[in-house]
N, C-alpha and C positions, 0 to 999 in steps of 0.2 A: 076146692083148693088143690092145686097141681103141685105136689111136694118132690116129682121127680124130674130130672132133665135127661132127655137121652140123644146124643148124639144121632145114633143111626140106630132105628130099630131092626131086631135080626129076628124074625119070626122062626127061622129053622135051626137059631141057636139051642143046643140041649141045656144051657144054663144062665142064670141071670146073675149079674155081680152089684150088689148095691155098696155105692161107695158114701161115706160120711165124711164130710170137710172138717178142720179143725176150727178151733176157737176164732172168728173173724174171717174165717174161709168162706167161700160159694162154691156151687157146683161146677164152676169153670176149672177149680182147682185140678179137676180128672178129666178134664176136657179130652187131652190128647192119649188118654188112655185106651179109648175106645179102638183106634189103628194099632195099638200096641198088643192089644188083647187077642184080635183076630176074631175071625166070624163065627168061632165055637162060641163065644160070650157075648152076650148083650148087656152093655153097661147102664146102669142107671144111678145118677147121681142125687143125693139128698139136695134140695134146696130149702134151707132154713128160712123162716120167714125176716122180714126188715132189712132184705138186701137184694141187691141187683134187681131182677125182676118181679121180686116179692118186697120191694121197698116199702111198698103200702099196707103190706100185713103187720099187724101187731107182732111185737117180740112175745115170745114163751120165755117165761122166767123160771121153769122149774123143768130140770131135766129128766125128769119122770113123766111128767106130762108131755113134753115134746116126744120123748119114746114111743109112748102110747099113741100119739098122733100119726107119727112115722109109722108104726105097725099097723094100725088100722089102715092107712092108705096102701100099705103094700099088699093087702089081703088079695086084690084082683089080680095082682102081677105075681101070685105064687103057685100059677097053674103047671110050671114046671121048678125044677131045683134051684134054690137061691145060695148064694154065699153073701157074706157080708165083710166089707173091709172098711176099718174107721182108722183116721190117723189123729192123734193127741187127742182132744176132746171127743173127737168122732169115733174114737175106739170105744170109749165109755159108753157113749151111747149106743154105739151097735150091739155092743153087750147086752145092755137093758133091752133092747129090742130084739135081739136073739133069745132072752129068757121069755117075752111076752108071747114071741112065736111059738116056742116050745109049749108053753101053758096051751096055747089054742091050736095045737096038734099040727103045726105046719112048721117043724123045726127047720132052719138053715142047714145045709150041710157043712158049713165051715165058718168060722169067725177069725178075721185077720186083725190083730190089733197092732197098731203101728205107733211107734214114737209115743207111748203112753205108759204111765204107771198103773198098775192093776187099780180096780176099782175101790177095794178095801185099803189100799195105801195111798192116799192122797197128801201132796203138799200144803204146807199151811199158809204159804205165800197168798196174799191178798191183792191180786193186780187190778181187779176191777174198783178198787178203792183209791188208786193214783188218780192223781191230775191228768190233764191230756197230754202233757210233755211228759210225765212218765209212763203213761201209757204207749206212747210211741218209741220211747225209750226201751220198753221190753218187747216191742215187736222187732224193733232192730237185732235187740239181744237175741231174740228167738230166729231170726231169719225167716225167709219164704214170704216175705211183704217189702215190696218198694216202698220204703219208707219216705223216700223222696217226695211222694204225692202228699204228705201231710205238712209240706211247707206251703200249701195252698190252704187258706181258711175254708174255702168251700168244702174241700175233701175232707178236712177234719169233720165238719158240721155234718157231712154225708156218711162217713165211715165208722168214726170212732163211736156213735152210739150203740151200734150192732155189735162193734169190738167188746166194748164195756160189758155188754148186755150177755155174750158170750161167757165172757171170763166170769161174771158173776153168778150164770148159770152154772158153770162146772165147779167154781169154789164153792158151791152152796149144796151141791150134790152130797148125800149121804148114803152110803151104800147098805142095802138089806141083804142079809148072808143067805136068806131064802128066797126062792126056790133056786137051788144049786143048778148052774148051768149043766147041760150034759153033751152041747157040741164041741165037736174038736175045735181047738184054738191053736194058731200060729201067731206069735209074738215076733214083730220085726222091728229093728230099730238100729240108728245111726251108733257107730262104735265111740263117738265122740260127744254125744249128746248129752248135755249137762244135767238134764232131769232125769233120765232112765238109763241105768247101766245093765249090766246083764243079770246081776244078782236080782235087780229090782223087777227086769222082765219075767225072771223064771217064777216071781211070784204069782203071776196069772194062773200057774198050775194049781194055786189054791182055791179057785173059784169054778173049776170046771171038772167034771167027772169023765170027759169026752176025751175019746183016744183016738189018734195020736195026740199030744201035746209037743209042740217044739217052738224054739227059739232061733230066729236067723238073724245076724247083723250083716251090715255093709259099712264100708268106710264112710264117715260123715258126721254131720250134726243133727240137730233136732229135725231138719228137712232133707236128711240123705236121700231120700225116696224122689226129689226132682232131677239131680244129675245121674239116679241111678235107676231111672224109671223104667229102662228096658231089662235090666238085671230083676226088679221087683215083679214086675209084670210076668217075665218070665217063670219066677218061684211060683206066684200065684197060679198060674197056668199048671204047672208041674204038680203041685199040691192037689189041685182040683181034679188032675187027669184028665184034661182036655186038650187038643192038639193047639199046638202055637198057630199064629197067622202065616202067611206067606212071606 
């Protein structure tokens, strides 16, 4: 089972960055990051089952199981330093993968948690339990999705099942306080995100002993990183201390 998509393999890059999409997202969300990150970083994006080129693979309904399978698939790719970047649901999954990698003696060099409440402070909203119209309404509220595609019944039947599964997965997630993370964490957010403000973002500090810990914000909503891609990727490169591309 191929868990990762790589637009361009870079065998000479000193570092790999593994990116985890949001609920309802796929690997294509990060596709343009490869050029933005430049030659010093090889980008690998997680492709969750049940969508895109993995449409025939069964859903995984448990966040811990999903993290275990991703961490296991990552092992052959840890021959050089690796960092993890996750947006929204992807941030929590990246956090759980980071803990598993630490337990196995191959810790990531950094965790970037974008647009996400900390794993021990989840919201009570149950989006997965909405009907199809309610689910589409929530996607429109969050942004980041061209909701016009849902005017077509065929697209609803194709896309909404995995969107619903993702929301059910993250809404069913329950944080375990141990083991504590030792990886440095940077939290990123849009300053108008209705779900994550700076005070909430600062609470990620409570789940890691890694240093440094920092919070970075940009103008924007939950999907601030789409229009701010160049700034976000530049910040990732600066924190990882790798040179920017040409």
